[in-house]
VEXVOKE-973578 format. One line per 3 residues: number of its first residue (from 1); their letters; for each residue x, y negated, z of N, C-alpha, C. Coordinates in steps of 0.1 Angstrom, whole numbers. Example, Ala and Ser with C-alpha at 12.3 -4.5 7.8 and 13.67 -1.06 7.14 Angstrom:
<atoms>
1 = AS = 132 57 78 123 45 78 132 33 78  128 22 71 137 11 71 129 0 79 .
</atoms>
This chain:
<atoms>
1 = XXX = 71 -6 -15 82 -8 -23 79 -17 -35  83 -29 -34 78 -39 -44 86 -38 -57  99 -38 -55 108 -37 -67 114 -23 -67 .
4 = XXX = 106 -14 -64 111 -1 -61 112 8 -73  120 19 -70 121 29 -79 109 37 -81  106 43 -92 114 42 -104 111 30 -113 .
7 = XXX = 100 23 -110 96 12 -119 91 1 -111  97 -11 -113 92 -23 -106 78 -26 -109  68 -27 -100 55 -30 -103 53 -43 -110 .
10 = XXX = 62 -52 -108 61 -65 -114 67 -66 -128  74 -55 -132 81 -56 -145 73 -56 -157  61 -51 -156 53 -51 -168 52 -64 -175 .
13 = XXX = 50 -75 -167 49 -88 -173 62 -93 -179  73 -87 -175 86 -93 -179 91 -86 -191  84 -76 -196 89 -69 -208 87 -77 -221 .
16 = XXX = 95 -75 -231 93 -82 -243 80 -78 -250  71 -87 -254 59 -84 -260 61 -84 -275  66 -73 -280 69 -71 -294 56 -71 -302 .
19 = XXX = 56 -76 -314 44 -77 -322 40 -63 -328  27 -61 -328 22 -49 -334 22 -50 -349  23 -39 -357 22 -39 -371 10 -46 -376 .
22 = XXX = 10 -52 -388 -1 -60 -393 -14 -51 -394  -13 -38 -397 -25 -30 -399 -33 -28 -387  -27 -31 -375 -35 -29 -362 -41 -42 -357 .
25 = XXX = -38 -53 -363 -42 -66 -358 -57 -68 -358  -64 -61 -366 -79 -62 -367 -87 -52 -359  -79 -43 -352 -86 -32 -345 -93 -38 -332 .
28 = XXX = -105 -33 -329 -112 -38 -316 -104 -33 -304  -105 -40 -293 -97 -37 -281 -103 -24 -275  -94 -15 -271 -98 -4 -263 -88 -2 -252 .
31 = XXX = -93 1 -240 -85 3 -228 -80 17 -227  -83 26 -237 -80 40 -235 -65 42 -236  -58 36 -246 -43 39 -247 -36 33 -235 .
34 = XXX = -38 20 -231 -31 16 -219 -35 24 -206  -47 29 -205 -51 36 -193 -43 50 -193  -42 56 -205 -34 69 -206 -20 67 -201 .
37 = XXX = -14 56 -207 0 53 -203 1 49 -189  -9 42 -184 -9 39 -170 -10 51 -160  -16 62 -165 -16 74 -157 -2 79 -155 .
40 = XXX = 6 78 -166 20 83 -164 28 74 -154  25 61 -155 31 51 -146 26 55 -131  14 59 -130 9 62 -116 16 74 -110 .
43 = XXX = 19 84 -119 27 95 -114 40 91 -108  47 82 -115 60 77 -110 59 69 -97  50 59 -97 49 50 -86 45 57 -73 .
46 = XXX = 35 66 -75 31 74 -63 42 83 -58  49 89 -67 60 98 -63 71 91 -56  74 79 -61 85 71 -54 81 66 -41 .
49 = XXX = 69 61 -39 65 56 -26 61 66 -16  56 78 -21 53 89 -12 66 95 -6  76 96 -14 88 104 -11 95 97 1 .
52 = XXX = 97 84 1 105 78 12 99 81 26  85 81 26 79 84 39 80 98 43  82 107 34 83 121 36 97 126 40 .
55 = XXX = 107 118 38 121 123 39 124 129 53  119 123 64 123 130 77 116 144 78  104 146 73 98 159 73 105 169 64 .
58 = XXX = 109 164 53 116 172 43 130 177 49  136 168 56 149 171 62 148 182 72  137 182 80 135 193 90 132 206 83 .
61 = XXX = 124 206 72 121 218 65 133 224 58  142 215 53 154 220 46 166 222 55  164 219 68 175 220 78 187 211 75 .
64 = XXX = 183 199 72 194 189 68 193 177 78  204 170 78 204 157 86 195 147 78  186 140 84 177 131 77 184 121 69 .
67 = XXX = 196 116 74 204 106 67 208 111 53  211 124 52 216 130 40 205 130 29  192 130 33 182 131 23 180 118 15 .
70 = XXX = 188 108 18 188 96 10 192 99 -5  200 110 -6 205 113 -20 193 118 -29  182 122 -23 170 126 -31 164 114 -38 .
73 = XXX = 166 102 -33 162 90 -39 173 85 -49  185 85 -44 196 80 -52 198 87 -65  197 100 -65 200 107 -78 189 104 -88 .
76 = XXX = 177 102 -83 166 99 -92 169 85 -99  172 75 -91 174 62 -96 186 62 -105  196 69 -102 208 69 -110 206 76 -123 .
79 = XXX = 199 87 -123 196 94 -136 187 86 -144  177 79 -138 168 70 -146 176 59 -152  185 53 -145 193 42 -150 202 46 -162 .
82 = XXX = 208 58 -161 217 63 -171 210 66 -184  198 72 -183 190 77 -195 181 66 -200  179 55 -193 169 45 -198 173 40 -212 .
85 = XXX = 185 37 -215 188 32 -229 185 41 -240  183 54 -237 180 64 -248 165 63 -252  157 57 -244 142 58 -246 138 52 -259 .
88 = XXX = 143 39 -262 139 33 -274 144 40 -286  157 44 -286 163 51 -297 156 64 -300  152 72 -289 146 84 -291 132 82 -298 .
91 = XXX = 124 72 -293 111 69 -299 112 66 -314  122 58 -317 124 54 -332 129 66 -340  137 75 -334 143 86 -341 133 98 -343 .
94 = XXX = 125 101 -332 116 113 -333 101 109 -333  98 97 -330 84 93 -329 80 92 -314  73 82 -311 70 79 -297 61 89 -291 .
97 = XXX = 51 94 -298 42 104 -293 49 117 -289  58 122 -297 66 134 -294 75 132 -282  81 121 -281 90 118 -270 82 117 -257 .
100 = XXX = 70 110 -258 62 109 -246 57 122 -241  53 131 -250 48 144 -246 60 152 -240  71 151 -246 83 158 -240 86 153 -226 .
103 = XXX = 85 140 -225 89 134 -212 79 138 -201  66 139 -204 56 143 -195 58 157 -191  60 166 -200 62 180 -197 75 182 -189 .
106 = XXX = 86 175 -192 98 176 -185 96 170 -171  89 159 -169 86 153 -156 78 163 -147  68 169 -153 60 179 -146 68 191 -142 .
109 = XXX = 76 196 -151 85 207 -147 95 204 -136  101 192 -137 110 189 -126 103 186 -113  91 181 -113 83 180 -101 80 193 -95 .
112 = XXX = 77 203 -103 75 217 -98 88 222 -92  99 219 -99 112 223 -94 115 217 -80  111 205 -78 113 198 -65 104 205 -55 .
115 = XXX = 92 209 -59 83 215 -49 87 228 -45  94 236 -53 98 250 -49 113 250 -44  119 239 -43 133 238 -39 135 244 -25 .
118 = XXX = 145 252 -23 147 259 -10 159 253 -2  166 244 -9 177 237 -2 180 224 -9  189 216 -3 191 202 -8 197 202 -22 .
121 = XXX = 206 212 -25 212 212 -38 201 214 -49  192 224 -47 182 226 -56 173 214 -58  170 207 -47 161 195 -47 168 184 -55 .
124 = XXX = 181 182 -53 188 172 -60 189 174 -75  191 187 -79 192 190 -93 178 187 -100  167 191 -93 154 189 -99 151 174 -99 .
127 = XXX = 156 166 -89 153 152 -89 161 145 -100  173 150 -103 181 144 -114 173 146 -127  168 157 -130 160 159 -142 147 151 -142 .
130 = XXX = 141 149 -130 129 141 -129 132 127 -133  144 121 -128 148 108 -131 150 106 -146  157 116 -152 159 115 -167 146 115 -175 .
133 = XXX = 137 123 -171 124 124 -177 116 111 -175  116 106 -163 110 93 -160 115 81 -168  128 82 -171 134 71 -179 129 71 -193 .
136 = XXX = 124 82 -198 118 83 -212 103 79 -211  96 84 -201 82 84 -201 76 70 -201  78 61 -192 72 48 -191 76 39 -202 .
139 = XXX = 90 37 -204 94 28 -215 88 32 -229  88 45 -232 82 49 -245 67 46 -245  61 49 -234 46 46 -233 43 31 -235 .
142 = XXX = 52 23 -229 50 8 -231 52 5 -246  62 11 -252 65 9 -266 53 12 -275  47 23 -272 35 27 -280 24 16 -278 .
145 = XXX = 22 11 -266 12 1 -264 15 -11 -272  28 -16 -272 31 -28 -279 30 -27 -294  32 -15 -299 32 -13 -314 18 -9 -319 .
148 = XXX = 9 -6 -310 -5 -1 -314 -16 -11 -310  -12 -22 -303 -22 -31 -298 -21 -45 -305  -32 -50 -310 -32 -64 -316 -26 -74 -307 .
151 = XXX = -19 -83 -313 -12 -93 -304 -21 -100 -295  -33 -104 -300 -43 -111 -291 -48 -103 -280  -46 -90 -280 -51 -81 -269 -40 -77 -260 .
154 = XXX = -28 -81 -262 -17 -76 -254 -18 -79 -239  -23 -91 -236 -24 -94 -222 -34 -85 -215  -46 -83 -221 -56 -74 -216 -50 -60 -214 .
157 = XXX = -43 -56 -225 -38 -42 -224 -27 -40 -213  -18 -50 -212 -8 -50 -202 -14 -50 -188  -25 -57 -186 -32 -57 -173 -37 -43 -169 .
160 = XXX = -42 -36 -179 -47 -22 -176 -35 -13 -173  -24 -15 -181 -12 -7 -179 -6 -8 -166  -5 -21 -161 3 -23 -149 -6 -21 -136 .
163 = XXX = -19 -19 -137 -27 -17 -125 -22 -5 -117  -19 6 -123 -14 17 -115 -1 14 -107  8 6 -114 20 2 -107 18 -6 -95 .
166 = XXX = 6 -14 -95 3 -22 -83 -4 -13 -72  -12 -3 -77 -19 5 -67 -10 16 -61  0 21 -69 8 32 -64 15 29 -51 .
169 = XXX = 22 18 -50 28 15 -37 19 12 -26  6 8 -29 -4 6 -18 -9 20 -13  -12 29 -23 -18 42 -19 -7 52 -15 .
172 = XXX = 5 50 -20 15 60 -17 18 63 -3  22 53 6 25 56 20 14 64 27  2 59 27 -8 67 35 -11 81 29 .
175 = XXX = -11 82 16 -13 95 10 -2 105 13  11 100 12 22 108 16 22 112 31  18 102 39 17 105 53 7 116 56 .
178 = XXX = -4 115 49 -15 125 51 -11 139 47  -4 139 36 1 152 30 11 159 40  21 152 44 31 158 52 27 160 66 .
181 = XXX = 17 152 71 12 154 85 3 166 86  -6 168 76 -16 179 77 -14 190 67  -3 189 59 -1 199 49 14 201 47 .
184 = XXX = 19 204 35 33 206 33 39 195 24  51 191 26 57 181 18 58 185 3  58 198 1 59 202 -13 47 197 -22 .
187 = XXX = 36 195 -16 24 190 -23 26 176 -28  36 169 -23 40 156 -29 43 157 -43  50 168 -47 55 170 -60 44 177 -68 .
190 = XXX = 37 187 -62 27 195 -69 15 186 -73  13 175 -66 2 166 -68 3 160 -82  15 159 -88 17 153 -101 13 163 -113 .
193 = XXX = 12 176 -110 10 186 -120 -4 184 -127  -15 183 -120 -28 181 -127 -28 167 -135  -22 157 -129 -21 144 -136 -13 146 -149 .
196 = XXX = -2 153 -149 6 156 -161 -2 164 -171  -10 174 -167 -18 182 -176 -28 174 -183  -35 165 -175 -44 156 -181 -38 146 -191 .
199 = XXX = -26 142 -187 -18 133 -196 -14 140 -209  -10 152 -209 -7 159 -221 -19 160 -230  -30 164 -225 -42 165 -233 -46 151 -240 .
202 = XXX = -46 141 -232 -50 128 -237 -39 122 -247  -27 124 -244 -16 119 -253 -18 126 -267  -20 139 -266 -21 147 -278 -33 142 -287 .
205 = XXX = -44 139 -280 -56 135 -288 -56 120 -292  -51 111 -284 -54 97 -286 -42 88 -289  -30 93 -286 -18 84 -287 -12 85 -301 .
208 = XXX = -10 74 -309 -4 74 -322 11 77 -321  16 83 -331 30 86 -332 38 75 -339  39 63 -332 45 52 -339 60 54 -338 .
211 = XXX = 67 49 -349 81 50 -350 86 40 -360  99 37 -359 106 28 -369 110 37 -381  110 30 -393 114 37 -405 129 41 -404 .
214 = XXX = 137 32 -398 151 34 -397 155 32 -382  160 43 -376 164 42 -362 178 36 -361  179 27 -351 192 21 -349 202 31 -344 .
217 = XXX = 215 30 -346 224 39 -340 225 39 -325  227 50 -319 229 50 -304 244 50 -301  247 42 -291 261 40 -287 265 52 -277 .
220 = XXX = 268 63 -283 271 75 -275 283 73 -266  294 67 -271 306 64 -262 302 55 -250  294 45 -254 289 35 -243 281 42 -233 .
223 = XXX = 272 51 -238 263 59 -228 272 67 -219  282 74 -224 290 82 -216 298 74 -206  304 63 -211 312 55 -201 304 49 -190 .
226 = XXX = 292 43 -194 284 37 -183 278 48 -174  274 59 -179 269 70 -171 279 75 -161  291 79 -166 301 84 -157 306 73 -147 .
229 = XXX = 306 60 -152 311 49 -144 301 47 -132  288 46 -135 278 43 -125 278 55 -115  278 67 -120 277 79 -111 290 80 -102 .
232 = XXX = 301 77 -107 314 77 -99 313 67 -88  310 55 -91 309 44 -81 299 47 -71  286 50 -75 275 52 -66 278 64 -56 .
235 = XXX = 282 75 -62 283 87 -53 296 87 -45  306 80 -51 318 78 -43 316 69 -31  308 58 -33 305 49 -22 296 56 -12 .
238 = XXX = 287 64 -17 277 71 -8 284 81 1  295 87 -3 302 97 4 313 92 13  314 79 14 324 73 23 320 77 38 .
241 = XXX = 329 83 45 327 86 59 317 98 61  312 104 51 303 115 53 310 128 57  322 130 51 329 142 54 326 154 45 .
244 = XXX = 317 152 35 313 163 26 325 165 17  333 155 13 344 157 4 356 151 11  368 156 8 380 150 13 382 136 8 .
247 = XXX = 389 128 16 391 113 13 396 111 -1  406 120 -6 412 118 -19 401 121 -30  392 130 -28 381 132 -38 372 121 -39 .
250 = XXX = 368 115 -27 359 103 -28 366 91 -35  379 89 -32 387 79 -39 388 81 -54  389 94 -57 390 98 -72 377 95 -79 .
253 = XXX = 366 98 -72 352 94 -78 351 80 -81  355 71 -71 353 57 -72 363 52 -83  375 57 -83 385 52 -92 381 56 -107 .
256 = XXX = 376 68 -108 371 72 -122 360 64 -126  350 62 -117 339 53 -121 343 39 -125  352 33 -117 356 19 -120 364 19 -133 .
259 = XXX = 372 29 -136 380 30 -148 370 31 -160  360 39 -159 350 41 -170 343 28 -173  339 21 -162 332 8 -164 341 -2 -170 .
262 = XXX = 354 -3 -166 363 -12 -172 365 -8 -187  366 5 -190 367 9 -204 355 5 -212  343 5 -206 331 1 -213 332 -14 -217 .
265 = XXX = 337 -22 -208 338 -36 -211 347 -38 -223  358 -31 -224 367 -31 -236 359 -26 -248  352 -15 -247 344 -9 -258 333 -19 -263 .
268 = XXX = 326 -25 -254 315 -33 -257 319 -45 -266  331 -50 -263 336 -62 -271 339 -58 -285  340 -46 -288 344 -41 -302 333 -33 -309 .
271 = XXX = 321 -33 -303 311 -24 -308 298 -33 -311  293 -32 -323 282 -40 -327 269 -36 -319  267 -23 -318 255 -18 -311 258 -13 -297 .
274 = XXX = 265 -20 -290 269 -15 -276 256 -13 -268  256 -3 -259 244 1 -252 240 -10 -242  249 -18 -237 246 -29 -228 252 -41 -234 .
277 = XXX = 244 -52 -236 249 -64 -242 254 -73 -231  267 -72 -228 274 -80 -218 273 -95 -220  271 -99 -233 270 -113 -236 258 -120 -229 .
280 = XXX = 248 -112 -225 237 -117 -217 241 -124 -204  252 -119 -199 257 -124 -186 262 -139 -187  263 -144 -199 267 -158 -201 255 -167 -199 .
283 = XXX = 243 -162 -198 231 -169 -196 229 -170 -181  229 -182 -175 229 -183 -160 217 -178 -154  205 -180 -160 193 -176 -154 192 -160 -154 .
286 = XXX = 197 -154 -164 197 -139 -165 207 -134 -155  219 -140 -154 229 -135 -144 224 -137 -130  217 -148 -127 212 -150 -113 202 -140 -110 .
289 = XXX = 193 -136 -120 183 -127 -117 188 -113 -115  198 -108 -124 203 -95 -124 213 -93 -113  223 -102 -113 235 -100 -104 231 -105 -90 .
292 = XXX = 226 -118 -90 222 -123 -77 210 -115 -71  201 -111 -79 189 -103 -74 194 -90 -69  205 -85 -74 210 -71 -70 212 -71 -55 .
295 = XXX = 217 -81 -48 219 -81 -34 206 -80 -26  195 -86 -32 182 -84 -25 177 -70 -28  179 -65 -40 174 -52 -44 181 -41 -36 .
298 = XXX = 193 -43 -32 199 -34 -23 190 -32 -10  185 -43 -5 177 -42 7 164 -35 4  158 -38 -8 146 -31 -12 148 -16 -13 .
301 = XXX = 160 -12 -18 163 3 -19 164 9 -5  170 1 4 174 6 17 163 6 27  154 -4 27 144 -5 38 134 6 39 .
304 = XXX = 128 11 28 118 22 29 124 34 36  137 37 32 144 49 37 147 47 52  151 35 56 155 32 70 142 31 79 .
307 = XXX = 131 25 73 119 24 81 113 37 84  114 47 74 109 60 77 117 67 88  130 65 88 138 71 99 135 64 112 .
310 = XXX = 133 51 112 131 43 124 117 47 130  107 47 122 94 50 127 91 64 131  97 73 123 94 88 126 104 94 134 .
313 = XXX = 117 92 131 128 99 139 130 92 152  132 79 152 135 71 164 123 69 173  112 65 167 100 62 175 91 74 177 .
316 = XXX = 93 85 169 85 97 171 71 96 165  68 86 156 55 86 150 53 97 140  41 100 137 38 110 126 40 103 113 .
319 = XXX = 41 111 102 43 105 89 31 97 85  19 101 89 7 94 86 7 80 93  10 80 106 11 67 113 21 58 107 .
322 = XXX = 33 63 103 43 55 96 38 50 83  32 59 75 26 55 62 16 44 63  8 45 73 -3 34 75 4 21 78 .
325 = XXX = 15 21 85 22 9 89 29 3 76  36 11 69 43 6 57 33 2 46  21 8 47 10 4 37 8 -11 38 .
328 = XXX = 10 -17 50 8 -31 52 17 -40 43  29 -35 41 39 -43 33 34 -43 18  30 -31 13 26 -30 -1 13 -38 -3 .
331 = XXX = 4 -37 7 -9 -45 5 -6 -60 4  3 -65 12 6 -79 12 12 -83 -1  20 -74 -7 27 -76 -20 16 -77 -31 .
334 = XXX = 5 -69 -30 -5 -70 -40 -13 -83 -38  -15 -88 -26 -23 -100 -24 -14 -112 -30  -1 -111 -28 7 -122 -33 6 -125 -48 .
337 = XXX = 2 -115 -56 3 -117 -70 -5 -130 -75  -16 -133 -68 -23 -145 -72 -17 -158 -67  -8 -157 -58 -1 -169 -52 11 -173 -59 .
340 = XXX = 18 -164 -66 31 -167 -72 30 -178 -82  21 -178 -92 21 -189 -102 20 -203 -96  11 -206 -87 10 -219 -82 22 -223 -74 .
343 = XXX = 28 -213 -67 40 -216 -59 52 -220 -68  54 -212 -79 64 -215 -89 62 -229 -96  49 -231 -99 46 -244 -106 48 -256 -97 .
346 = XXX = 47 -254 -84 49 -265 -74 63 -267 -71  71 -256 -69 85 -258 -64 95 -254 -74  92 -247 -84 102 -243 -94 109 -231 -90 .
349 = XXX = 117 -225 -99 124 -212 -96 135 -214 -87  143 -225 -88 155 -227 -80 151 -228 -65  142 -237 -62 138 -239 -48 131 -226 -42 .
352 = XXX = 122 -221 -50 115 -209 -45 124 -197 -42  133 -194 -52 143 -183 -50 152 -186 -38  158 -198 -37 168 -201 -27 162 -200 -13 .
355 = XXX = 151 -207 -11 144 -206 2 139 -192 6  133 -186 -4 126 -173 -2 137 -162 1  149 -164 -5 159 -154 -2 163 -154 12 .
358 = XXX = 163 -165 19 166 -166 33 155 -160 41  142 -162 37 131 -156 44 131 -141 43  133 -136 31 134 -121 29 145 -115 37 .
361 = XXX = 157 -121 37 168 -116 45 164 -116 60  157 -126 64 153 -127 78 143 -116 82  134 -112 72 125 -101 75 132 -88 76 .
364 = XXX = 143 -86 68 151 -74 69 157 -73 83  163 -84 87 169 -84 101 158 -82 112  146 -87 110 136 -86 120 132 -71 122 .
367 = XXX = 133 -63 111 130 -49 113 139 -42 123  152 -48 124 161 -42 134 158 -46 149  148 -55 151 144 -58 164 133 -49 170 .
370 = XXX = 127 -41 161 117 -31 165 123 -21 175  115 -18 185 119 -7 194 106 0 198  107 12 205 95 20 208 84 12 216 .
373 = XXX = 88 2 223 79 -6 231 72 -18 223  77 -20 211 71 -31 203 57 -28 200  47 -37 203 33 -35 199 31 -33 185 .
376 = XXX = 23 -24 181 21 -20 167 16 -32 159  8 -41 165 3 -53 158 15 -62 154  25 -62 162 37 -70 158 44 -64 146 .
379 = XXX = 46 -51 146 52 -44 135 44 -46 122  30 -45 123 22 -48 112 24 -62 107  25 -72 116 26 -86 112 39 -88 104 .
382 = XXX = 50 -82 110 63 -84 103 63 -77 90  58 -65 89 58 -58 76 49 -66 66  38 -71 70 29 -79 61 37 -91 56 .
385 = XXX = 44 -98 65 52 -110 61 63 -106 51  70 -95 54 81 -91 46 76 -87 32  65 -80 31 59 -75 18 55 -87 10 .
388 = XXX = 49 -97 16 44 -109 9 56 -116 2  66 -120 10 77 -128 5 87 -120 -4  88 -107 -2 96 -98 -11 89 -98 -25 .
391 = XXX = 76 -97 -25 69 -96 -38 70 -110 -45  69 -121 -38 71 -134 -44 85 -135 -50  95 -130 -43 109 -131 -47 111 -123 -60 .
394 = XXX = 106 -111 -61 109 -103 -72 100 -106 -84  88 -111 -82 80 -117 -93 87 -128 -99  93 -137 -91 101 -148 -96 113 -144 -103 .
397 = XXX = 120 -134 -98 132 -129 -104 130 -123 -118  119 -114 -118 116 -107 -131 112 -117 -141  105 -128 -138 102 -138 -148 114 -146 -152 .
400 = XXX = 122 -151 -143 133 -159 -147 143 -152 -155  144 -139 -153 154 -131 -161 153 -133 -176  140 -135 -181 138 -136 -195 135 -150 -200 .
403 = XXX = 137 -160 -191 133 -174 -194 141 -179 -206  154 -176 -207 163 -182 -217 168 -172 -227  161 -160 -228 166 -150 -237 160 -152 -251 .
406 = XXX = 168 -151 -261 163 -152 -275 154 -140 -278  144 -142 -286 135 -130 -289 142 -118 -294  152 -120 -302 159 -108 -308 167 -100 -298 .
409 = XXX = 169 -106 -286 177 -99 -276 168 -95 -264  155 -97 -265 146 -93 -254 147 -79 -250  147 -70 -260 147 -55 -257 160 -52 -250 .
412 = XXX = 171 -57 -254 184 -54 -248 184 -60 -234  179 -71 -232 178 -78 -219 169 -70 -209  158 -65 -215 149 -57 -206 156 -44 -201 .
415 = XXX = 163 -37 -211 171 -25 -207 181 -28 -196  189 -39 -198 200 -42 -189 194 -46 -175  183 -54 -175 177 -58 -163 172 -46 -155 .
418 = XXX = 165 -37 -162 159 -25 -155 171 -16 -149  181 -14 -158 192 -6 -153 199 -13 -140  200 -26 -141 206 -33 -129 197 -31 -117 .
421 = XXX = 184 -32 -118 175 -30 -107 177 -16 -101  177 -6 -109 178 7 -103 192 10 -98  202 5 -104 216 7 -99 217 0 -85 .
424 = XXX = 212 -12 -84 213 -19 -71 205 -12 -60  194 -6 -63 186 1 -53 194 14 -49  200 20 -59 208 32 -56 219 29 -46 .
427 = XXX = 226 18 -49 237 13 -40 232 10 -26  220 3 -26 214 0 -13 211 12 -5  206 22 -11 203 34 -3 216 41 2 .
430 = XXX = 226 41 -6 239 46 -2 245 38 9  244 25 8 249 16 18 242 18 31  229 20 31 221 23 43 226 35 50 .
433 = XXX = 228 46 42 232 59 48 246 57 54  255 50 47 269 48 52 269 40 65  260 29 65 259 21 78 254 29 89 .
436 = XXX = 244 38 87 238 46 97 249 56 103  256 62 94 267 71 98 278 64 106  281 51 102 291 43 109 286 40 123 .
439 = XXX = 273 35 125 268 32 138 267 44 147  263 55 141 263 67 150 277 71 154  287 70 145 301 73 149 306 64 160 .
442 = XXX = 303 51 158 307 41 168 300 43 182  288 48 181 281 50 194 283 64 199  292 72 193 295 86 197 282 94 199 .
445 = XXX = 273 94 189 261 101 190 258 107 177  251 119 177 247 125 165 232 123 162  225 116 171 211 113 171 208 99 166 .
448 = XXX = 198 98 157 193 85 153 184 79 164  186 66 166 177 59 176 176 45 171  167 38 178 165 24 174 178 16 175 .
451 = XXX = 187 19 185 199 12 187 209 15 176  209 27 170 218 30 159 213 25 145  200 23 144 194 19 131 194 4 130 .
454 = XXX = 192 -3 141 191 -18 142 203 -25 135  215 -21 138 227 -28 131 226 -27 116  221 -16 111 221 -14 97 211 -24 90 .
457 = XXX = 200 -26 97 190 -36 92 196 -50 92  204 -53 103 210 -66 103 220 -68 92  228 -58 89 238 -58 79 231 -60 65 .
460 = XXX = 221 -52 63 213 -53 50 208 -67 48  203 -74 59 199 -87 58 210 -97 54  222 -95 59 233 -104 55 237 -102 41 .
463 = XXX = 236 -89 36 239 -87 22 229 -94 13  216 -93 17 205 -100 10 208 -115 9  213 -121 20 216 -135 20 226 -140 9 .
466 = XXX = 234 -131 5 244 -134 -6 237 -139 -18  225 -134 -21 218 -137 -33 215 -152 -34  213 -159 -22 210 -173 -22 220 -181 -29 .
469 = XXX = 233 -177 -28 244 -184 -34 242 -185 -50  236 -175 -56 234 -175 -70 223 -184 -74  213 -186 -65 201 -194 -68 204 -209 -66 .
472 = XXX = 211 -212 -55 214 -226 -52 221 -233 -63  230 -225 -70 238 -231 -81 230 -234 -94  218 -229 -95 210 -231 -107 206 -246 -109 .
475 = XXX = 204 -250 -121 199 -264 -123 184 -264 -118  180 -276 -115 166 -278 -110 156 -273 -119  158 -274 -133 148 -270 -142 149 -256 -147 .
478 = XXX = 157 -248 -140 159 -234 -145 146 -227 -146  143 -221 -158 131 -213 -161 119 -222 -161  120 -235 -163 109 -244 -161 98 -241 -171 .
481 = XXX = 101 -236 -183 91 -234 -193 82 -223 -190  85 -214 -180 77 -203 -177 65 -207 -168  66 -218 -161 55 -222 -152 49 -235 -156 .
484 = XXX = 51 -238 -169 43 -250 -175 50 -263 -174  63 -263 -170 70 -276 -168 80 -276 -180  81 -288 -186 91 -289 -197 105 -287 -192 .
487 = XXX = 113 -278 -198 126 -276 -193 136 -282 -203  149 -280 -200 159 -285 -209 166 -275 -218  160 -264 -221 166 -254 -229 173 -243 -221 .
490 = XXX = 179 -234 -228 186 -223 -222 197 -228 -213  198 -221 -201 209 -225 -192 220 -214 -193  231 -218 -198 242 -209 -201 254 -212 -192 .
493 = X = 262 -202 -189 273 -204 -181 285 -209 -189 .
</atoms>
């Protein structure tokens, strides 16, 4: 999962590099603080990548339809998106160290709750709390790093911090497959407890309690409107055709969500400290990254979930075999990191994103061509190809998002971009589940098979293609300053 929940592995480089206070500029470099914060990041990335591969096994244990287990990922992403804007305010209001300790304890407790859950409802409640805690943990940890590290050491510190985000998606699928094949899926969550305990000890001893003298006000009405709005739209959409709620209730969810989001637009125009700065959407490079990229991120949210069902439920592979296959995609994404800068320098953001969007969409569709007789080396080759080009696409997107953002709006742009990523992945998972239920209904079957999953991959590929329309319309020099070519200034709509 390259741009995956809960935190995009590429996003570390895209965050605003705020200056540290003058008193820390002369401190010698130490990798201890970024390594401690990186351990918190490792908890999240491992948990996210392990879980998708374990869903079919969890479904059997909880006596649920495997398609319904998509909500275990969706509620996490949605809770994380809703609570993300609170992180900076809470760090300034209470001190980053206190908030980070609270977040680690809450994350560990919610992981334990997931591990002891006896039914889907209990699991979803625990995952919701886990997402809220995760929304505080990594952003606040990054804030500590930015405010306690000399400016000239920020690149070294960020490299240490983001390494777990790169390793988590690579290690997660085989580790998760090993756990659920030879042990219990519950250990996926219990595995985080010793990491959290170590984090609590290290944060208590070594992390400074940085904070602002005056905390900015939090837009509580905006938080309420965006939270209810996103939840209503996502869960209303996800329950289309499921039969869990009557049609009028699903319509009411979606209508309430849409009304709250519309009310937020009205509210944001009249509020100085609105929780989301909608004015950022006037910047074309930012809009192309967040809105255009959302169609690709829907595929990123959907494919790990659907691949797990295809390989394990339809093909009958063990979780370990499936994990070793999806490991190929993450490994290719890691290799791509060294290739992205020269590719962008040679072709620029517009051409790279436009052409690569078509390639990524084609790889999504190619997954739909797999069947039980497909040689494993072919599956590995397609997954490697897909992982490489997806990583290139999202590395490019995450960089271009901040190409034309003024320094004073970097933090707000970072929050809005991250929320957009997680919301898009939530919708993607819901879309995948809805498509699977539709293909099973049309095929008059209650069993998942390659023939019922394939059309969903094809549809996800066509959705991803929509993103190319946003990139083709960009000027040729969009984001040029980020790859060493002189550009023409901010590109605004």
